[in-house]
MIBADREN-428252 format. One line per 4 residues: their letters; for each residue x, y, z of N, C-alpha, C. Coordinates in nm, 4 decimals. Layout:
// MIBADREN-428252
a> X Y Z X Y Z X Y Z; ...
This chain:
// MIBADREN-428252
xxxx> 0.0837 -0.1184 0.0000 0.0000 0.0000 0.0000 0.0883 0.1251 0.0000; 0.0506 0.2240 -0.0775 0.1251 0.3491 -0.0807 0.2361 0.3524 -0.1829; 0.2605 0.2384 -0.2496 0.3691 0.2320 -0.3471 0.3149 0.2412 -0.4888; 0.3944 0.3022 -0.5728 0.3698 0.3026 -0.7164 0.4820 0.2172 -0.7751
xxxx> 0.4458 0.1009 -0.8253 0.5454 0.0070 -0.8764 0.5573 0.0265 -1.0269; 0.6815 0.0440 -1.0731 0.7043 0.0669 -1.2148 0.8386 0.0108 -1.2556; 0.8735 0.0297 -1.3818 0.9980 -0.0271 -1.4340 0.9744 -0.1704 -1.4769; 1.0790 -0.2524 -1.4723 1.0670 -0.3936 -1.5087 1.0171 -0.4700 -1.3867
xxxx> 0.8890 -0.4961 -1.3837 0.8267 -0.5571 -1.2659 0.8699 -0.7012 -1.2438; 0.9402 -0.7620 -1.3407 0.9903 -0.8987 -1.3245 1.1427 -0.9022 -1.3080; 1.2055 -0.7870 -1.2905 1.3517 -0.7796 -1.2763 1.3979 -0.8497 -1.1494; 1.5208 -0.8988 -1.1529 1.5803 -0.9645 -1.0355 1.6040 -0.8631 -0.9242
xxxx> 1.6397 -0.7424 -0.9625 1.6695 -0.6391 -0.8640 1.5508 -0.5462 -0.8472; 1.5310 -0.5059 -0.7228 1.4301 -0.4040 -0.6963 1.4912 -0.2975 -0.6070; 1.4325 -0.1808 -0.6141 1.4800 -0.0683 -0.5349 1.3576 0.0108 -0.4909; 1.3615 0.0583 -0.3665 1.2552 0.1435 -0.3148 1.3076 0.2859 -0.3123
xxxx> 1.2267 0.3786 -0.3626 1.2699 0.5181 -0.3673 1.1617 0.6053 -0.3046; 1.2001 0.6842 -0.2054 1.1114 0.7850 -0.1471 1.1340 0.9131 -0.2261; 1.0253 0.9673 -0.2803 1.0359 1.0804 -0.3721 0.9315 1.1859 -0.3421; 0.9492 1.2988 -0.4076 0.8524 1.4074 -0.4063 0.8368 1.4529 -0.5509
xxxx> 0.7132 1.4649 -0.5985 0.6905 1.4993 -0.7379 0.7364 1.6402 -0.7744; 0.7679 1.7242 -0.6773 0.8200 1.8585 -0.7065 0.9726 1.8652 -0.6920; 1.0350 1.7519 -0.6722 1.1804 1.7447 -0.6512 1.2508 1.7239 -0.7858; 1.3339 1.8199 -0.8245 1.4074 1.8099 -0.9503 1.5026 1.6912 -0.9535
xxxx> 1.5668 1.6598 -0.8408 1.6569 1.5447 -0.8354 1.5797 1.4140 -0.8482; 1.4567 1.4110 -0.7974 1.3715 1.2919 -0.8114 1.3358 1.2718 -0.9585; 1.3041 1.3810 -1.0261 1.2730 1.3740 -1.1688 1.3938 1.3195 -1.2452; 1.5119 1.3726 -1.2169 1.6339 1.3271 -1.2843 1.6611 1.1797 -1.2532
xxxx> 1.6420 1.1398 -1.1278 1.6649 1.0009 -1.0892 1.5673 0.9079 -1.1610; 1.4433 0.9492 -1.1726 1.3429 0.8688 -1.2437 1.3860 0.8462 -1.3876; 1.4369 0.9502 -1.4526 1.4831 0.9361 -1.5907 1.5997 0.8391 -1.6011; 1.6880 0.8374 -1.5021 1.8013 0.7441 -1.5008 1.7516 0.6017 -1.4781
xxxx> 1.6688 0.5824 -1.3782 1.6237 0.4483 -1.3402 1.5364 0.3870 -1.4500; 1.4669 0.4706 -1.5255 1.3850 0.4194 -1.6376 1.4682 0.3399 -1.7359; 1.5947 0.3730 -1.7485 1.6837 0.3044 -1.8421 1.7557 0.1849 -1.7814; 1.7171 0.1445 -1.6623 1.7823 0.0322 -1.5944 1.6871 -0.0873 -1.5873
xxxx> 1.7440 -0.2057 -1.5745 1.6643 -0.3273 -1.5609 1.6376 -0.3516 -1.4131; 1.5396 -0.2781 -1.3595 1.5120 -0.2828 -1.2166 1.3629 -0.2588 -1.1924; 1.3117 -0.3229 -1.0896 1.1745 -0.2975 -1.0442 1.1823 -0.1843 -0.9430; 1.1015 -0.0824 -0.9621 1.1024 0.0338 -0.8744 0.9749 0.0355 -0.7907
xxxx> 0.9939 0.0473 -0.6607 0.8834 0.0640 -0.5669 0.8950 0.2074 -0.5170; 0.8195 0.2964 -0.5795 0.8288 0.4386 -0.5473 0.7276 0.4726 -0.4389; 0.7737 0.5404 -0.3349 0.6883 0.5796 -0.2228 0.6907 0.7318 -0.2110; 0.5912 0.7975 -0.2697 0.5869 0.9439 -0.2645 0.5661 0.9957 -0.1217
xxxx> 0.6450 1.0973 -0.0888 0.6250 1.1718 0.0358 0.6226 1.3196 -0.0021; 0.5534 1.3987 0.0750 0.5334 1.5384 0.0384 0.6277 1.6302 0.1148; 0.7542 1.6267 0.0761 0.8532 1.7158 0.1375 0.8347 1.8580 0.0861; 0.7993 1.8700 -0.0425 0.7874 1.9998 -0.1080 0.6426 2.0355 -0.1407
xxxx> 0.5501 1.9789 -0.0657 0.4092 2.0128 -0.0835 0.3451 1.9552 -0.2079; 0.3775 1.8324 -0.2407 0.3259 1.7715 -0.3632 0.2180 1.6662 -0.3382; 0.1559 1.6674 -0.2234 0.0593 1.5623 -0.1925 -0.0553 1.5595 -0.2933; -0.0966 1.6744 -0.3435 -0.2046 1.6768 -0.4427 -0.1657 1.5994 -0.5687
xxxx> -0.0414 1.6134 -0.6102 0.0068 1.5411 -0.7280 0.0168 1.3921 -0.6957; 0.0703 1.3588 -0.5791 0.0831 1.2183 -0.5395 -0.0533 1.1501 -0.5373; -0.1542 1.2181 -0.4847 -0.2896 1.1620 -0.4818 -0.3376 1.1317 -0.6237; -0.3164 1.2247 -0.7151 -0.3628 1.2066 -0.8530 -0.2896 1.0925 -0.9226
xxxx> -0.1583 1.0834 -0.9022 -0.0805 0.9753 -0.9638 -0.1239 0.8413 -0.9048; -0.1336 0.8362 -0.7735 -0.1678 0.7117 -0.7041 -0.3063 0.6607 -0.7447; -0.3987 0.7498 -0.7682 -0.5357 0.7109 -0.8030 -0.5546 0.6877 -0.9532; -0.4527 0.7131 -1.0327 -0.4637 0.6942 -1.1776 -0.4714 0.5460 -1.2132
xxxx> -0.5459 0.5180 -1.3206 -0.5554 0.3789 -1.3679 -0.4190 0.3288 -1.4119; -0.3413 0.4132 -1.4801 -0.2062 0.3777 -1.5212 -0.1101 0.4642 -1.4404; -0.0720 0.4140 -1.3236 0.0129 0.4917 -1.2326 0.1477 0.5249 -1.2943; 0.2066 0.4303 -1.3667 0.3385 0.4538 -1.4251 0.3343 0.5685 -1.5262
xxxx> 0.2355 0.5669 -1.6134 0.2214 0.6737 -1.7125 0.1957 0.8081 -1.6430; 0.1113 0.8081 -1.5408 0.0828 0.9308 -1.4665 0.2079 0.9814 -1.3949; 0.2871 0.8894 -1.3413 0.4109 0.9252 -1.2720 0.5059 0.9970 -1.3674; 0.5267 0.9402 -1.4870 0.6154 1.0046 -1.5851 0.5626 1.1423 -1.6240
xxxx> 0.4309 1.1524 -1.6448 0.3710 1.2814 -1.6816 0.3891 1.3832 -1.5699; 0.3692 1.3402 -1.4461 0.3834 1.4318 -1.3321 0.5253 1.4866 -1.3238; 0.6260 1.4008 -1.3377 0.7639 1.4481 -1.3321 0.7978 1.5398 -1.4495; 0.7381 1.5138 -1.5649 0.7651 1.5959 -1.6829 0.6868 1.7266 -1.6805
xxxx> 0.5984 1.7429 -1.5826 0.5173 1.8631 -1.5753 0.4076 1.8653 -1.6806; 0.3760 1.7481 -1.7339 0.2733 1.7370 -1.8368 0.1384 1.7091 -1.7709; 0.0322 1.7531 -1.8337 -0.1000 1.7236 -1.7785 -0.1310 1.5750 -1.7933; -0.2050 1.5221 -1.6989 -0.2550 1.3856 -1.7132 -0.3965 1.3829 -1.6587
xxxx> -0.4728 1.2894 -1.7097 -0.6149 1.2843 -1.6779 -0.6352 1.2720 -1.5274; -0.7168 1.3598 -1.4742 -0.7475 1.3557 -1.3309 -0.8369 1.2351 -1.3037; -0.7908 1.1457 -1.2197 -0.8693 1.0262 -1.1901 -0.9784 1.0551 -1.0872; -1.0637 0.9568 -1.0704 -1.1613 0.9643 -0.9615 -1.0844 0.9504 -0.8306
xxxx> -1.1409 0.9988 -0.7246 -1.0764 0.9863 -0.5932 -1.0659 0.8385 -0.5576; -0.9652 0.8051 -0.4797 -0.9475 0.6676 -0.4341 -0.8957 0.6705 -0.2903; -0.8776 0.5552 -0.2339 -0.8270 0.5429 -0.0975 -0.6771 0.5725 -0.0972; -0.6366 0.6795 -0.0331 -0.4953 0.7187 -0.0310 -0.4309 0.6972 0.1066
xxxx> -0.4868 0.6040 0.1841 -0.4270 0.5742 0.3159 -0.2828 0.5265 0.3044; -0.2520 0.4604 0.1932 -0.1148 0.4152 0.1718 -0.0174 0.5322 0.1632; -0.0606 0.6416 0.1015 0.0236 0.7612 0.0952 0.0380 0.8233 0.2338; -0.0691 0.8181 0.3130 -0.0610 0.8652 0.4522 0.0443 0.7844 0.5278
xxxx> 0.0448 0.6524 0.5041 0.1422 0.5644 0.5710 0.2847 0.5994 0.5283; 0.3043 0.6327 0.3999 0.4371 0.6754 0.3540 0.4832 0.7977 0.4326; 0.3919 0.8946 0.4472 0.4238 1.0192 0.5190 0.4609 0.9900 0.6650; 0.3815 0.9069 0.7308 0.4080 0.8738 0.8711 0.5408 0.8013 0.8867
xxxx> 0.5686 0.7067 0.7971 0.6952 0.6341 0.8000 0.8118 0.7313 0.7823; 0.8005 0.8202 0.6864 0.9071 0.9171 0.6601 0.9318 1.0063 0.7812; 0.8251 1.0555 0.8424 0.8397 1.1410 0.9604 0.9025 1.0635 1.0761; 0.8560 0.9423 1.0986 0.9070 0.8598 1.2096 1.0557 0.8305 1.1946
xxxx> 1.1020 0.8134 1.0699 1.2401 0.7753 1.0452 1.3278 0.8912 0.9980; 1.2770 1.0133 1.0085 1.3572 1.1311 0.9755 1.3893 1.1466 0.8278; 1.3047 1.0925 0.7421 1.3252 1.1083 0.5982 1.2624 1.2409 0.5575; 1.3433 1.3459 0.5548 1.2882 1.4788 0.5270 1.3511 1.5441 0.4051
xxxx> 1.4133 1.4618 0.3213 1.4698 1.5083 0.1948 1.4451 1.3988 0.0915; 1.4485 1.4360 -0.0337 1.4287 1.3363 -0.1388 1.5294 1.3601 -0.2504; 1.5619 1.2594 -0.3288 1.5192 1.1214 -0.3178 1.6003 1.0435 -0.2147; 1.5392 0.9414 -0.1616 1.6069 0.8461 -0.0738 1.5898 0.7094 -0.1380
xxxx> 1.7015 0.6433 -0.1651 1.7034 0.5174 -0.2385 1.7370 0.4054 -0.1393; 1.6548 0.3017 -0.1383 1.6746 0.1902 -0.0456 1.6923 0.0621 -0.1268; 1.8064 -0.0010 -0.1070 1.8371 -0.1266 -0.1749 1.7652 -0.2417 -0.1056; 1.7522 -0.3546 -0.1718 1.6775 -0.4692 -0.1178 1.7340 -0.5207 0.0147
xxxx> 1.8626 -0.4971 0.0416 1.9208 -0.5413 0.1682 1.9129 -0.4336 0.2772; 1.8449 -0.3224 0.2471 1.8259 -0.2169 0.3466 1.9271 -0.1042 0.3404; 2.0309 -0.1177 0.2566 2.1289 -0.0093 0.2427 2.0593 0.1130 0.1836; 2.0999 0.2312 0.2292 2.0317 0.3559 0.1916 2.1293 0.4546 0.1284
xxxx> 2.0817 0.5214 0.0232 2.1520 0.6335 -0.0381 2.0595 0.7538 -0.0338; 2.1138 0.8679 -0.0032 2.0350 0.9907 -0.0095 2.0819 1.0706 -0.1294; 1.9860 1.1205 -0.2066 2.0183 1.2077 -0.3182 2.0332 1.1361 -0.4510; 2.0446 1.2162 -0.5542 2.0578 1.1689 -0.6916 2.1923 1.1004 -0.7122
xxxx> 2.1922 0.9960 -0.7930 2.3158 0.9293 -0.8344 2.3046 0.8957 -0.9831; 2.4173 0.8995 -1.0570 2.4134 0.8640 -1.1997 2.3957 0.7128 -1.2188; 2.3586 0.6756 -1.3399 2.3261 0.5369 -1.3727 2.4387 0.4391 -1.3382; 2.5607 0.4687 -1.3784 2.6723 0.3769 -1.3554 2.6917 0.3519 -1.2059
xxxx> 2.6802 0.4557 -1.1265 2.6939 0.4411 -0.9815 2.5822 0.3525 -0.9270; 2.4592 0.3793 -0.9679 2.3444 0.3015 -0.9174 2.3546 0.1553 -0.9565; 2.3937 0.1280 -1.0797 2.4063 -0.0112 -1.1227 2.5088 -0.0856 -1.0377; 2.6236 -0.0234 -1.0116 2.7264 -0.0862 -0.9282 2.6766 -0.1029 -0.7850
xxxx> 2.6100 -0.0022 -0.7323 2.5575 -0.0071 -0.5950 2.4536 -0.1183 -0.5807; 2.3666 -0.1317 -0.6804 2.2649 -0.2372 -0.6745 2.3281 -0.3758 -0.6846; 2.4342 -0.3899 -0.7621 2.5039 -0.5197 -0.7707 2.5658 -0.5577 -0.6369; 2.5960 -0.4603 -0.5540 2.6574 -0.4860 -0.4237 2.5598 -0.5317 -0.3180
xxx> 2.4345 -0.5505 -0.3539 2.3324 -0.5919 -0.2565 2.3638 -0.7294 -0.2006; 2.3489 -0.7427 -0.0714 2.3677 -0.8701 -0.0051 2.2304 -0.9267 0.0277; 2.2113 -1.0531 0.0010 2.0801 -1.1152 0.0268 2.0685 -1.1576 0.1711
């Protein structure tokens, strides 16, 4: 709940990213990760006041397409309202754990990176995951 799953949903590697739709580094990171063979579990948090956008993306029938449009600043069809308790849970988790900046990248083994990283760095970092 609260996640927008995108990328290669059958990839061996997955990564969780806490983002804000008004964060320029999050937008840049999304563009980098789109070109990688990875499953992305994106958890929007409203550090920069983007909860309205997160609600619209989360409630969209095609969340991945809406996510790309939101980062590109492009209009996307406003969906019907839906249950956004999962986004509330993202916010509470972020506050409880001091996640007050974005992006925050979490590898499958729990290792954390804060901030934007280029593709080559991320690929090497993800390969370093311990099971």
